[in-house]
Each structure stands twice: as structure tokens, then as C-alpha cells.
PyMOL Python script that loads the backbone (N, CA, C, O; Angstrom):
from pymol import cmd

cmd.read_pdbstr("""\
ATOM      1  N   ALA A   1       0.839  -1.181   0.000  1.00  0.00           N
ATOM      2  CA  ALA A   1       0.000   0.000   0.000  1.00  0.00           C
ATOM      3  C   ALA A   1       0.885   1.246   0.000  1.00  0.00           C
ATOM      4  O   ALA A   1       1.999   1.231   0.524  1.00  0.00           O
ATOM      5  N   SER A   2       0.383   2.294  -0.581  1.00  0.00           N
ATOM      6  CA  SER A   2       1.073   3.576  -0.604  1.00  0.00           C
ATOM      7  C   SER A   2       0.149   4.651  -0.068  1.00  0.00           C
ATOM      8  O   SER A   2      -1.073   4.556  -0.185  1.00  0.00           O
ATOM      9  N   PHE A   3       0.751   5.678   0.524  1.00  0.00           N
ATOM     10  CA  PHE A   3      -0.017   6.800   1.055  1.00  0.00           C
ATOM     11  C   PHE A   3       0.788   8.060   0.790  1.00  0.00           C
ATOM     12  O   PHE A   3       1.986   8.118   1.069  1.00  0.00           O
ATOM     13  N   TYR A   4       0.124   9.059   0.253  1.00  0.00           N
ATOM     14  CA  TYR A   4       0.768  10.321  -0.078  1.00  0.00           C
ATOM     15  C   TYR A   4       0.208  11.420   0.817  1.00  0.00           C
ATOM     16  O   TYR A   4      -0.826  12.006   0.496  1.00  0.00           O
ATOM     17  N   PRO A   5       0.872  11.709   1.933  1.00  0.00           N
ATOM     18  CA  PRO A   5       0.378  12.741   2.846  1.00  0.00           C
ATOM     19  C   PRO A   5       0.662  14.161   2.357  1.00  0.00           C
ATOM     20  O   PRO A   5       0.134  15.120   2.920  1.00  0.00           O
ATOM     21  N   PHE A   6       1.474  14.310   1.335  1.00  0.00           N
ATOM     22  CA  PHE A   6       1.844  15.595   0.743  1.00  0.00           C
ATOM     23  C   PHE A   6       2.407  16.559   1.787  1.00  0.00           C
ATOM     24  O   PHE A   6       2.085  17.747   1.796  1.00  0.00           O
ATOM     25  N   THR A   7       3.251  16.024   2.661  1.00  0.00           N
ATOM     26  CA  THR A   7       3.973  16.857   3.618  1.00  0.00           C
ATOM     27  C   THR A   7       5.360  17.197   3.094  1.00  0.00           C
ATOM     28  O   THR A   7       5.956  18.195   3.498  1.00  0.00           O
ATOM     29  N   SER A   8       5.870  16.368   2.199  1.00  0.00           N
ATOM     30  CA  SER A   8       7.182  16.591   1.601  1.00  0.00           C
ATOM     31  C   SER A   8       7.089  16.258   0.113  1.00  0.00           C
ATOM     32  O   SER A   8       7.522  15.189  -0.319  1.00  0.00           O
ATOM     33  N   GLY A   9       6.531  17.165  -0.653  1.00  0.00           N
ATOM     34  CA  GLY A   9       6.319  16.901  -2.075  1.00  0.00           C
ATOM     35  C   GLY A   9       5.350  15.748  -2.270  1.00  0.00           C
ATOM     36  O   GLY A   9       4.333  15.655  -1.583  1.00  0.00           O
ATOM     37  N   ALA A  10       5.671  14.874  -3.209  1.00  0.00           N
ATOM     38  CA  ALA A  10       4.814  13.721  -3.508  1.00  0.00           C
ATOM     39  C   ALA A  10       5.453  12.431  -3.020  1.00  0.00           C
ATOM     40  O   ALA A  10       5.353  11.393  -3.674  1.00  0.00           O
ATOM     41  N   ALA A  11       6.111  12.499  -1.866  1.00  0.00           N
ATOM     42  CA  ALA A  11       6.759  11.315  -1.301  1.00  0.00           C
ATOM     43  C   ALA A  11       5.714  10.355  -0.740  1.00  0.00           C
ATOM     44  O   ALA A  11       4.753  10.768  -0.092  1.00  0.00           O
ATOM     45  N   ASP A  12       5.920   9.077  -1.002  1.00  0.00           N
ATOM     46  CA  ASP A  12       5.078   8.009  -0.475  1.00  0.00           C
ATOM     47  C   ASP A  12       5.511   7.737   0.966  1.00  0.00           C
ATOM     48  O   ASP A  12       6.703   7.576   1.229  1.00  0.00           O
ATOM     49  N   ALA A  13       4.569   7.686   1.892  1.00  0.00           N
ATOM     50  CA  ALA A  13       4.901   7.453   3.302  1.00  0.00           C
ATOM     51  C   ALA A  13       5.622   6.120   3.503  1.00  0.00           C
ATOM     52  O   ALA A  13       6.401   5.981   4.446  1.00  0.00           O
ATOM     53  N   SER A  14       5.375   5.141   2.633  1.00  0.00           N
ATOM     54  CA  SER A  14       6.053   3.847   2.736  1.00  0.00           C
ATOM     55  C   SER A  14       7.398   3.849   2.025  1.00  0.00           C
ATOM     56  O   SER A  14       8.152   2.880   2.107  1.00  0.00           O
ATOM     57  N   ASN A  15       7.701   4.956   1.316  1.00  0.00           N
ATOM     58  CA  ASN A  15       8.950   5.121   0.572  1.00  0.00           C
ATOM     59  C   ASN A  15       9.108   4.088  -0.545  1.00  0.00           C
ATOM     60  O   ASN A  15      10.231   3.760  -0.928  1.00  0.00           O
ATOM     61  N   ARG A  16       8.001   3.577  -1.066  1.00  0.00           N
ATOM     62  CA  ARG A  16       8.045   2.598  -2.152  1.00  0.00           C
ATOM     63  C   ARG A  16       7.810   3.228  -3.522  1.00  0.00           C
ATOM     64  O   ARG A  16       8.497   2.893  -4.487  1.00  0.00           O
ATOM     65  N   PHE A  17       6.842   4.140  -3.608  1.00  0.00           N
ATOM     66  CA  PHE A  17       6.452   4.718  -4.888  1.00  0.00           C
ATOM     67  C   PHE A  17       6.451   6.243  -4.800  1.00  0.00           C
ATOM     68  O   PHE A  17       5.404   6.874  -4.949  1.00  0.00           O
ATOM     69  N   ASN A  18       7.609   6.831  -4.560  1.00  0.00           N
ATOM     70  CA  ASN A  18       7.698   8.284  -4.449  1.00  0.00           C
ATOM     71  C   ASN A  18       7.387   8.942  -5.778  1.00  0.00           C
ATOM     72  O   ASN A  18       7.866   8.510  -6.827  1.00  0.00           O
ATOM     73  N   GLY A  19       6.575   9.997  -5.726  1.00  0.00           N
ATOM     74  CA  GLY A  19       6.208  10.738  -6.913  1.00  0.00           C
ATOM     75  C   GLY A  19       6.960  12.048  -7.009  1.00  0.00           C
ATOM     76  O   GLY A  19       7.805  12.366  -6.171  1.00  0.00           O
ATOM     77  N   THR A  20       6.637  12.806  -8.052  1.00  0.00           N
ATOM     78  CA  THR A  20       7.270  14.095  -8.301  1.00  0.00           C
ATOM     79  C   THR A  20       6.204  15.107  -8.677  1.00  0.00           C
ATOM     80  O   THR A  20       5.324  14.812  -9.486  1.00  0.00           O
ATOM     81  N   LEU A  21       6.275  16.298  -8.098  1.00  0.00           N
ATOM     82  CA  LEU A  21       5.390  17.395  -8.497  1.00  0.00           C
ATOM     83  C   LEU A  21       5.983  18.023  -9.753  1.00  0.00           C
ATOM     84  O   LEU A  21       7.171  18.346  -9.776  1.00  0.00           O
ATOM     85  N   VAL A  22       5.175  18.200 -10.797  1.00  0.00           N
ATOM     86  CA  VAL A  22       5.683  18.633 -12.103  1.00  0.00           C
ATOM     87  C   VAL A  22       5.030  19.941 -12.552  1.00  0.00           C
ATOM     88  O   VAL A  22       3.840  20.164 -12.332  1.00  0.00           O
ATOM     89  N   ASN A  23       5.823  20.792 -13.178  1.00  0.00           N
ATOM     90  CA  ASN A  23       5.371  22.037 -13.822  1.00  0.00           C
ATOM     91  C   ASN A  23       4.662  22.998 -12.875  1.00  0.00           C
ATOM     92  O   ASN A  23       3.658  23.610 -13.242  1.00  0.00           O
ATOM     93  N   GLY A  24       5.175  23.129 -11.674  1.00  0.00           N
ATOM     94  CA  GLY A  24       4.597  24.088 -10.739  1.00  0.00           C
ATOM     95  C   GLY A  24       3.511  23.543  -9.837  1.00  0.00           C
ATOM     96  O   GLY A  24       2.929  24.298  -9.059  1.00  0.00           O
ATOM     97  N   ALA A  25       3.220  22.251  -9.917  1.00  0.00           N
ATOM     98  CA  ALA A  25       2.281  21.658  -8.974  1.00  0.00           C
ATOM     99  C   ALA A  25       2.827  21.893  -7.576  1.00  0.00           C
ATOM    100  O   ALA A  25       4.039  21.828  -7.371  1.00  0.00           O
ATOM    101  N   SER A  26       1.961  22.163  -6.614  1.00  0.00           N
ATOM    102  CA  SER A  26       2.431  22.501  -5.275  1.00  0.00           C
ATOM    103  C   SER A  26       1.543  21.869  -4.211  1.00  0.00           C
ATOM    104  O   SER A  26       0.524  21.250  -4.516  1.00  0.00           O
ATOM    105  N   ILE A  27       1.945  22.035  -2.977  1.00  0.00           N
ATOM    106  CA  ILE A  27       1.179  21.547  -1.842  1.00  0.00           C
ATOM    107  C   ILE A  27       0.493  22.757  -1.204  1.00  0.00           C
ATOM    108  O   ILE A  27       1.124  23.792  -0.992  1.00  0.00           O
ATOM    109  N   ALA A  28      -0.795  22.624  -0.902  1.00  0.00           N
ATOM    110  CA  ALA A  28      -1.549  23.691  -0.259  1.00  0.00           C
ATOM    111  C   ALA A  28      -2.205  23.133   0.998  1.00  0.00           C
ATOM    112  O   ALA A  28      -2.427  21.927   1.107  1.00  0.00           O
ATOM    113  N   LEU A  29      -2.508  23.999   1.932  1.00  0.00           N
ATOM    114  CA  LEU A  29      -3.173  23.584   3.161  1.00  0.00           C
ATOM    115  C   LEU A  29      -4.661  23.831   3.022  1.00  0.00           C
ATOM    116  O   LEU A  29      -5.097  24.977   2.913  1.00  0.00           O
ATOM    117  N   ASP A  30      -5.444  22.757   3.025  1.00  0.00           N
ATOM    118  CA  ASP A  30      -6.899  22.829   2.975  1.00  0.00           C
ATOM    119  C   ASP A  30      -7.410  22.766   4.415  1.00  0.00           C
ATOM    120  O   ASP A  30      -6.936  21.940   5.195  1.00  0.00           O
ATOM    121  N   PRO A  31      -8.366  23.620   4.783  1.00  0.00           N
ATOM    122  CA  PRO A  31      -8.826  23.637   6.168  1.00  0.00           C
ATOM    123  C   PRO A  31      -9.515  22.349   6.619  1.00  0.00           C
ATOM    124  O   PRO A  31      -9.603  22.088   7.819  1.00  0.00           O
ATOM    125  N   VAL A  32     -10.002  21.547   5.684  1.00  0.00           N
ATOM    126  CA  VAL A  32     -10.689  20.302   6.039  1.00  0.00           C
ATOM    127  C   VAL A  32      -9.778  19.090   5.853  1.00  0.00           C
ATOM    128  O   VAL A  32      -9.743  18.216   6.719  1.00  0.00           O
ATOM    129  N   ARG A  33      -9.047  19.019   4.754  1.00  0.00           N
ATOM    130  CA  ARG A  33      -8.257  17.838   4.392  1.00  0.00           C
ATOM    131  C   ARG A  33      -6.779  17.936   4.758  1.00  0.00           C
ATOM    132  O   ARG A  33      -6.044  16.970   4.553  1.00  0.00           O
ATOM    133  N   ALA A  34      -6.323  19.056   5.288  1.00  0.00           N
ATOM    134  CA  ALA A  34      -4.913  19.294   5.622  1.00  0.00           C
ATOM    135  C   ALA A  34      -4.118  19.513   4.329  1.00  0.00           C
ATOM    136  O   ALA A  34      -4.548  20.307   3.492  1.00  0.00           O
ATOM    137  N   ASN A  35      -2.988  18.848   4.136  1.00  0.00           N
ATOM    138  CA  ASN A  35      -2.157  19.063   2.953  1.00  0.00           C
ATOM    139  C   ASN A  35      -2.779  18.398   1.733  1.00  0.00           C
ATOM    140  O   ASN A  35      -3.187  17.237   1.783  1.00  0.00           O
ATOM    141  N   VAL A  36      -2.846  19.145   0.641  1.00  0.00           N
ATOM    142  CA  VAL A  36      -3.416  18.652  -0.617  1.00  0.00           C
ATOM    143  C   VAL A  36      -2.532  19.116  -1.767  1.00  0.00           C
ATOM    144  O   VAL A  36      -1.742  20.048  -1.618  1.00  0.00           O
ATOM    145  N   VAL A  37      -2.671  18.461  -2.913  1.00  0.00           N
ATOM    146  CA  VAL A  37      -1.958  18.888  -4.116  1.00  0.00           C
ATOM    147  C   VAL A  37      -2.759  20.004  -4.771  1.00  0.00           C
ATOM    148  O   VAL A  37      -3.974  19.895  -4.934  1.00  0.00           O
ATOM    149  N   ASN A  38      -2.077  21.069  -5.142  1.00  0.00           N
ATOM    150  CA  ASN A  38      -2.709  22.195  -5.808  1.00  0.00           C
ATOM    151  C   ASN A  38      -2.284  22.178  -7.271  1.00  0.00           C
ATOM    152  O   ASN A  38      -1.115  22.400  -7.587  1.00  0.00           O
ATOM    153  N   LEU A  39      -3.229  21.918  -8.154  1.00  0.00           N
ATOM    154  CA  LEU A  39      -2.980  21.897  -9.598  1.00  0.00           C
ATOM    155  C   LEU A  39      -3.820  23.004 -10.211  1.00  0.00           C
ATOM    156  O   LEU A  39      -5.026  22.836 -10.396  1.00  0.00           O
ATOM    157  N   ASN A  40      -3.205  24.127 -10.528  1.00  0.00           N
ATOM    158  CA  ASN A  40      -4.002  25.235 -11.044  1.00  0.00           C
ATOM    159  C   ASN A  40      -3.568  25.673 -12.434  1.00  0.00           C
ATOM    160  O   ASN A  40      -3.849  26.798 -12.845  1.00  0.00           O
ATOM    161  N   GLY A  41      -2.900  24.814 -13.144  1.00  0.00           N
ATOM    162  CA  GLY A  41      -2.470  25.148 -14.493  1.00  0.00           C
ATOM    163  C   GLY A  41      -2.728  24.009 -15.456  1.00  0.00           C
ATOM    164  O   GLY A  41      -3.000  22.884 -15.036  1.00  0.00           O
ATOM    165  N   GLY A  42      -2.646  24.290 -16.727  1.00  0.00           N
ATOM    166  CA  GLY A  42      -2.950  23.300 -17.740  1.00  0.00           C
ATOM    167  C   GLY A  42      -1.961  22.166 -17.858  1.00  0.00           C
ATOM    168  O   GLY A  42      -2.278  21.131 -18.444  1.00  0.00           O
ATOM    169  N   SER A  43      -0.755  22.337 -17.310  1.00  0.00           N
ATOM    170  CA  SER A  43       0.241  21.284 -17.477  1.00  0.00           C
ATOM    171  C   SER A  43       0.795  20.777 -16.147  1.00  0.00           C
ATOM    172  O   SER A  43       1.815  20.088 -16.133  1.00  0.00           O
ATOM    173  N   GLN A  44       0.157  21.097 -15.050  1.00  0.00           N
ATOM    174  CA  GLN A  44       0.637  20.646 -13.746  1.00  0.00           C
ATOM    175  C   GLN A  44       0.082  19.265 -13.428  1.00  0.00           C
ATOM    176  O   GLN A  44      -1.066  18.953 -13.743  1.00  0.00           O
ATOM    177  N   TYR A  45       0.922  18.441 -12.796  1.00  0.00           N
ATOM    178  CA  TYR A  45       0.478  17.109 -12.418  1.00  0.00           C
ATOM    179  C   TYR A  45       1.441  16.492 -11.425  1.00  0.00           C
ATOM    180  O   TYR A  45       2.514  17.034 -11.161  1.00  0.00           O
ATOM    181  N   VAL A  46       1.045  15.345 -10.874  1.00  0.00           N
ATOM    182  CA  VAL A  46       1.919  14.551 -10.016  1.00  0.00           C
ATOM    183  C   VAL A  46       2.318  13.328 -10.822  1.00  0.00           C
ATOM    184  O   VAL A  46       1.458  12.566 -11.263  1.00  0.00           O
ATOM    185  N   ASN A  47       3.600  13.138 -11.015  1.00  0.00           N
ATOM    186  CA  ASN A  47       4.108  11.991 -11.754  1.00  0.00           C
ATOM    187  C   ASN A  47       4.432  10.885 -10.750  1.00  0.00           C
ATOM    188  O   ASN A  47       5.272  11.071  -9.870  1.00  0.00           O
ATOM    189  N   LEU A  48       3.773   9.748 -10.879  1.00  0.00           N
ATOM    190  CA  LEU A  48       4.011   8.605 -10.010  1.00  0.00           C
ATOM    191  C   LEU A  48       4.789   7.549 -10.780  1.00  0.00           C
ATOM    192  O   LEU A  48       4.625   7.443 -11.995  1.00  0.00           O
ATOM    193  N   PRO A  49       5.626   6.768 -10.116  1.00  0.00           N
ATOM    194  CA  PRO A  49       6.431   5.766 -10.814  1.00  0.00           C
ATOM    195  C   PRO A  49       5.575   4.642 -11.393  1.00  0.00           C
ATOM    196  O   PRO A  49       4.432   4.441 -10.982  1.00  0.00           O
ATOM    197  N   ALA A  50       6.140   3.920 -12.345  1.00  0.00           N
ATOM    198  CA  ALA A  50       5.416   2.868 -13.065  1.00  0.00           C
ATOM    199  C   ALA A  50       4.817   1.806 -12.143  1.00  0.00           C
ATOM    200  O   ALA A  50       3.757   1.265 -12.457  1.00  0.00           O
ATOM    201  N   GLY A  51       5.449   1.497 -11.035  1.00  0.00           N
ATOM    202  CA  GLY A  51       4.950   0.461 -10.139  1.00  0.00           C
ATOM    203  C   GLY A  51       3.565   0.732  -9.585  1.00  0.00           C
ATOM    204  O   GLY A  51       2.859  -0.207  -9.218  1.00  0.00           O
ATOM    205  N   VAL A  52       3.159   1.986  -9.517  1.00  0.00           N
ATOM    206  CA  VAL A  52       1.829   2.331  -9.007  1.00  0.00           C
ATOM    207  C   VAL A  52       0.728   1.739  -9.887  1.00  0.00           C
ATOM    208  O   VAL A  52      -0.332   1.374  -9.380  1.00  0.00           O
ATOM    209  N   SER A  53       0.960   1.641 -11.170  1.00  0.00           N
ATOM    210  CA  SER A  53      -0.073   1.131 -12.074  1.00  0.00           C
ATOM    211  C   SER A  53      -0.370  -0.352 -11.856  1.00  0.00           C
ATOM    212  O   SER A  53      -1.377  -0.852 -12.358  1.00  0.00           O
ATOM    213  N   ALA A  54       0.477  -1.059 -11.124  1.00  0.00           N
ATOM    214  CA  ALA A  54       0.248  -2.476 -10.837  1.00  0.00           C
ATOM    215  C   ALA A  54      -0.568  -2.688  -9.558  1.00  0.00           C
ATOM    216  O   ALA A  54      -0.903  -3.823  -9.218  1.00  0.00           O
ATOM    217  N   LEU A  55      -0.886  -1.608  -8.855  1.00  0.00           N
ATOM    218  CA  LEU A  55      -1.668  -1.740  -7.632  1.00  0.00           C
ATOM    219  C   LEU A  55      -3.095  -2.174  -7.950  1.00  0.00           C
ATOM    220  O   LEU A  55      -3.616  -1.863  -9.021  1.00  0.00           O
ATOM    221  N   ASN A  56      -3.720  -2.883  -7.033  1.00  0.00           N
ATOM    222  CA  ASN A  56      -5.107  -3.324  -7.235  1.00  0.00           C
ATOM    223  C   ASN A  56      -6.095  -2.185  -7.126  1.00  0.00           C
ATOM    224  O   ASN A  56      -7.097  -2.169  -7.841  1.00  0.00           O
ATOM    225  N   THR A  57      -5.840  -1.242  -6.255  1.00  0.00           N
ATOM    226  CA  THR A  57      -6.750  -0.119  -6.043  1.00  0.00           C
ATOM    227  C   THR A  57      -5.953   1.166  -5.928  1.00  0.00           C
ATOM    228  O   THR A  57      -4.901   1.212  -5.291  1.00  0.00           O
ATOM    229  N   PHE A  58      -6.471   2.197  -6.550  1.00  0.00           N
ATOM    230  CA  PHE A  58      -5.867   3.514  -6.462  1.00  0.00           C
ATOM    231  C   PHE A  58      -7.002   4.498  -6.251  1.00  0.00           C
ATOM    232  O   PHE A  58      -7.966   4.495  -7.017  1.00  0.00           O
ATOM    233  N   SER A  59      -6.914   5.335  -5.237  1.00  0.00           N
ATOM    234  CA  SER A  59      -8.002   6.271  -4.966  1.00  0.00           C
ATOM    235  C   SER A  59      -7.459   7.609  -4.513  1.00  0.00           C
ATOM    236  O   SER A  59      -6.283   7.727  -4.168  1.00  0.00           O
ATOM    237  N   GLY A  60      -8.311   8.611  -4.514  1.00  0.00           N
ATOM    238  CA  GLY A  60      -7.924   9.931  -4.048  1.00  0.00           C
ATOM    239  C   GLY A  60      -9.126  10.823  -3.878  1.00  0.00           C
ATOM    240  O   GLY A  60     -10.161  10.617  -4.512  1.00  0.00           O
ATOM    241  N   TRP A  61      -8.989  11.820  -3.016  1.00  0.00           N
ATOM    242  CA  TRP A  61     -10.009  12.846  -2.854  1.00  0.00           C
ATOM    243  C   TRP A  61      -9.786  13.899  -3.918  1.00  0.00           C
ATOM    244  O   TRP A  61      -8.645  14.278  -4.184  1.00  0.00           O
ATOM    245  N   VAL A  62     -10.862  14.381  -4.534  1.00  0.00           N
ATOM    246  CA  VAL A  62     -10.738  15.364  -5.610  1.00  0.00           C
ATOM    247  C   VAL A  62     -11.719  16.504  -5.384  1.00  0.00           C
ATOM    248  O   VAL A  62     -12.901  16.277  -5.126  1.00  0.00           O
ATOM    249  N   LYS A  63     -11.223  17.722  -5.482  1.00  0.00           N
ATOM    250  CA  LYS A  63     -12.081  18.907  -5.518  1.00  0.00           C
ATOM    251  C   LYS A  63     -11.933  19.480  -6.912  1.00  0.00           C
ATOM    252  O   LYS A  63     -10.922  20.108  -7.225  1.00  0.00           O
ATOM    253  N   TRP A  64     -12.920  19.270  -7.738  1.00  0.00           N
ATOM    254  CA  TRP A  64     -12.842  19.598  -9.154  1.00  0.00           C
ATOM    255  C   TRP A  64     -13.358  21.008  -9.406  1.00  0.00           C
ATOM    256  O   TRP A  64     -14.519  21.304  -9.123  1.00  0.00           O
ATOM    257  N   ASN A  65     -12.517  21.867  -9.929  1.00  0.00           N
ATOM    258  CA  ASN A  65     -12.912  23.218 -10.307  1.00  0.00           C
ATOM    259  C   ASN A  65     -12.690  23.449 -11.794  1.00  0.00           C
ATOM    260  O   ASN A  65     -12.747  24.588 -12.259  1.00  0.00           O
ATOM    261  N   GLY A  66     -12.441  22.394 -12.535  1.00  0.00           N
ATOM    262  CA  GLY A  66     -12.062  22.523 -13.937  1.00  0.00           C
ATOM    263  C   GLY A  66     -13.197  22.250 -14.887  1.00  0.00           C
ATOM    264  O   GLY A  66     -14.370  22.428 -14.559  1.00  0.00           O
ATOM    265  N   GLY A  67     -12.831  21.820 -16.056  1.00  0.00           N
ATOM    266  CA  GLY A  67     -13.801  21.517 -17.074  1.00  0.00           C
ATOM    267  C   GLY A  67     -13.267  21.658 -18.479  1.00  0.00           C
ATOM    268  O   GLY A  67     -13.986  21.372 -19.437  1.00  0.00           O
ATOM    269  N   ASN A  68     -12.018  22.093 -18.634  1.00  0.00           N
ATOM    270  CA  ASN A  68     -11.438  22.239 -19.970  1.00  0.00           C
ATOM    271  C   ASN A  68     -11.172  20.886 -20.614  1.00  0.00           C
ATOM    272  O   ASN A  68     -11.113  19.863 -19.931  1.00  0.00           O
ATOM    273  N   ALA A  69     -11.014  20.890 -21.911  1.00  0.00           N
ATOM    274  CA  ALA A  69     -10.756  19.659 -22.666  1.00  0.00           C
ATOM    275  C   ALA A  69      -9.500  18.947 -22.160  1.00  0.00           C
ATOM    276  O   ALA A  69      -8.530  19.604 -21.784  1.00  0.00           O
ATOM    277  N   TRP A  70      -9.507  17.656 -22.147  1.00  0.00           N
ATOM    278  CA  TRP A  70      -8.405  16.765 -21.813  1.00  0.00           C
ATOM    279  C   TRP A  70      -8.008  16.771 -20.334  1.00  0.00           C
ATOM    280  O   TRP A  70      -6.961  16.227 -19.985  1.00  0.00           O
ATOM    281  N   GLN A  71      -8.803  17.360 -19.476  1.00  0.00           N
ATOM    282  CA  GLN A  71      -8.504  17.279 -18.045  1.00  0.00           C
ATOM    283  C   GLN A  71      -8.923  15.908 -17.541  1.00  0.00           C
ATOM    284  O   GLN A  71      -9.949  15.373 -17.960  1.00  0.00           O
ATOM    285  N   ARG A  72      -8.128  15.342 -16.645  1.00  0.00           N
ATOM    286  CA  ARG A  72      -8.456  14.047 -16.088  1.00  0.00           C
ATOM    287  C   ARG A  72      -7.836  13.913 -14.709  1.00  0.00           C
ATOM    288  O   ARG A  72      -6.895  14.628 -14.362  1.00  0.00           O
ATOM    289  N   ILE A  73      -8.372  12.996 -13.935  1.00  0.00           N
ATOM    290  CA  ILE A  73      -7.883  12.777 -12.579  1.00  0.00           C
ATOM    291  C   ILE A  73      -6.733  11.781 -12.593  1.00  0.00           C
ATOM    292  O   ILE A  73      -5.678  12.051 -12.018  1.00  0.00           O
ATOM    293  N   PHE A  74      -6.918  10.644 -13.234  1.00  0.00           N
ATOM    294  CA  PHE A  74      -5.877   9.628 -13.357  1.00  0.00           C
ATOM    295  C   PHE A  74      -5.619   9.379 -14.824  1.00  0.00           C
ATOM    296  O   PHE A  74      -6.557   9.268 -15.613  1.00  0.00           O
ATOM    297  N   ASP A  75      -4.371   9.293 -15.192  1.00  0.00           N
ATOM    298  CA  ASP A  75      -4.013   9.033 -16.586  1.00  0.00           C
ATOM    299  C   ASP A  75      -2.827   8.083 -16.589  1.00  0.00           C
ATOM    300  O   ASP A  75      -1.722   8.459 -16.197  1.00  0.00           O
ATOM    301  N   PHE A  76      -3.052   6.866 -17.026  1.00  0.00           N
ATOM    302  CA  PHE A  76      -1.980   5.873 -17.109  1.00  0.00           C
ATOM    303  C   PHE A  76      -1.581   5.749 -18.569  1.00  0.00           C
ATOM    304  O   PHE A  76      -2.294   5.142 -19.367  1.00  0.00           O
ATOM    305  N   GLY A  77      -0.458   6.317 -18.910  1.00  0.00           N
ATOM    306  CA  GLY A  77       0.007   6.238 -20.288  1.00  0.00           C
ATOM    307  C   GLY A  77       0.773   7.482 -20.670  1.00  0.00           C
ATOM    308  O   GLY A  77       1.022   8.355 -19.838  1.00  0.00           O
ATOM    309  N   SER A  78       1.144   7.557 -21.935  1.00  0.00           N
ATOM    310  CA  SER A  78       1.946   8.689 -22.391  1.00  0.00           C
ATOM    311  C   SER A  78       1.466   9.242 -23.724  1.00  0.00           C
ATOM    312  O   SER A  78       2.216   9.943 -24.403  1.00  0.00           O
ATOM    313  N   SER A  79       0.240   8.942 -24.109  1.00  0.00           N
ATOM    314  CA  SER A  79      -0.275   9.380 -25.397  1.00  0.00           C
ATOM    315  C   SER A  79      -1.575  10.142 -25.201  1.00  0.00           C
ATOM    316  O   SER A  79      -2.316   9.871 -24.257  1.00  0.00           O
ATOM    317  N   SER A  80      -1.855  11.082 -26.076  1.00  0.00           N
ATOM    318  CA  SER A  80      -3.125  11.801 -26.008  1.00  0.00           C
ATOM    319  C   SER A  80      -4.208  11.089 -26.809  1.00  0.00           C
ATOM    320  O   SER A  80      -5.372  11.484 -26.745  1.00  0.00           O
ATOM    321  N   GLY A  81      -3.854  10.055 -27.558  1.00  0.00           N
ATOM    322  CA  GLY A  81      -4.824   9.296 -28.338  1.00  0.00           C
ATOM    323  C   GLY A  81      -5.348   8.108 -27.561  1.00  0.00           C
ATOM    324  O   GLY A  81      -4.769   7.707 -26.551  1.00  0.00           O
ATOM    325  N   PHE A  82      -6.439   7.549 -28.035  1.00  0.00           N
ATOM    326  CA  PHE A  82      -7.032   6.370 -27.418  1.00  0.00           C
ATOM    327  C   PHE A  82      -6.797   5.191 -28.347  1.00  0.00           C
ATOM    328  O   PHE A  82      -7.114   5.255 -29.534  1.00  0.00           O
ATOM    329  N   ARG A  83      -6.244   4.121 -27.809  1.00  0.00           N
ATOM    330  CA  ARG A  83      -5.973   2.955 -28.627  1.00  0.00           C
ATOM    331  C   ARG A  83      -6.580   1.740 -27.947  1.00  0.00           C
ATOM    332  O   ARG A  83      -6.267   1.456 -26.791  1.00  0.00           O
ATOM    333  N   ARG A  84      -7.427   1.037 -28.638  1.00  0.00           N
ATOM    334  CA  ARG A  84      -8.058  -0.158 -28.091  1.00  0.00           C
ATOM    335  C   ARG A  84      -7.439  -1.386 -28.751  1.00  0.00           C
ATOM    336  O   ARG A  84      -7.307  -1.454 -29.973  1.00  0.00           O
ATOM    337  N   LYS A  85      -7.071  -2.336 -27.932  1.00  0.00           N
ATOM    338  CA  LYS A  85      -6.509  -3.586 -28.448  1.00  0.00           C
ATOM    339  C   LYS A  85      -7.636  -4.428 -29.032  1.00  0.00           C
ATOM    340  O   LYS A  85      -8.695  -4.565 -28.421  1.00  0.00           O
ATOM    341  N   SER A  86      -7.409  -4.987 -30.206  1.00  0.00           N
ATOM    342  CA  SER A  86      -8.438  -5.811 -30.830  1.00  0.00           C
ATOM    343  C   SER A  86      -8.557  -7.146 -30.103  1.00  0.00           C
ATOM    344  O   SER A  86      -7.592  -7.597 -29.485  1.00  0.00           O
ATOM    345  N   PRO A  87      -9.739  -7.793 -30.167  1.00  0.00           N
ATOM    346  CA  PRO A  87      -9.925  -9.078 -29.504  1.00  0.00           C
ATOM    347  C   PRO A  87      -8.977 -10.168 -30.013  1.00  0.00           C
ATOM    348  O   PRO A  87      -8.746 -11.157 -29.317  1.00  0.00           O
ATOM    349  N   ARG A  88      -8.439 -10.001 -31.193  1.00  0.00           N
ATOM    350  CA  ARG A  88      -7.545 -11.011 -31.770  1.00  0.00           C
ATOM    351  C   ARG A  88      -6.087 -10.775 -31.405  1.00  0.00           C
ATOM    352  O   ARG A  88      -5.226 -11.557 -31.809  1.00  0.00           O
ATOM    353  N   GLY A  89      -5.785  -9.716 -30.650  1.00  0.00           N
ATOM    354  CA  GLY A  89      -4.399  -9.468 -30.254  1.00  0.00           C
ATOM    355  C   GLY A  89      -3.875  -8.273 -30.880  1.00  0.00           C
ATOM    356  O   GLY A  89      -2.718  -7.916 -30.656  1.00  0.00           O
TER     357      GLY A  89
END
""", "prot")
cmd.dss("prot")
cmd.show_as("cartoon", "prot")
cmd.util.cbc("prot")
cmd.orient("prot")
């Protein structure tokens, strides 16, 4: 299991899957949730290592103030296109 308390960047409390704040992403203090990631730009995000994608469950609290095209909460991959694998391989 991993936990990101956002007290020291995007470090995992278990020190297994440390992330990185990218393009000005920062930590803010929310009066209800304590430390949270602040993403207020079009290219800000938290980059997590590849091992996170093998976890059975991944969750997070989200306060959504956006709505522009291509915004997403979780994105596993490196392409802006959608590619579906055919049933035959």
C-alpha cells in the first residue's frame, strides 16, 4: 500500500512509490483535508512511478474546479490518443 500525505512533495509514506510534483504543482493547506496537491495550471500534475499502475486499487479525494478539454484525474500512459486492443491481439 502507498499513502501520499503531501507533507514533503509527492513522497510516499512507505517510501516505495515516491512521486514528483511537475510544472509548478504545489502543496496547499486545505482547512478540512490538511495538505493537498494544488494543480491550477494546464500542465501541472503529479508523476508517479510505473509500479503504481500495478496496484489493485488507487483512490484519491478530488475537488474539481475545472472543465477544460483533456482534463483528467488519473491518466496511465503517455499518449493523447485512445488505442483499443483488438480481440484477436
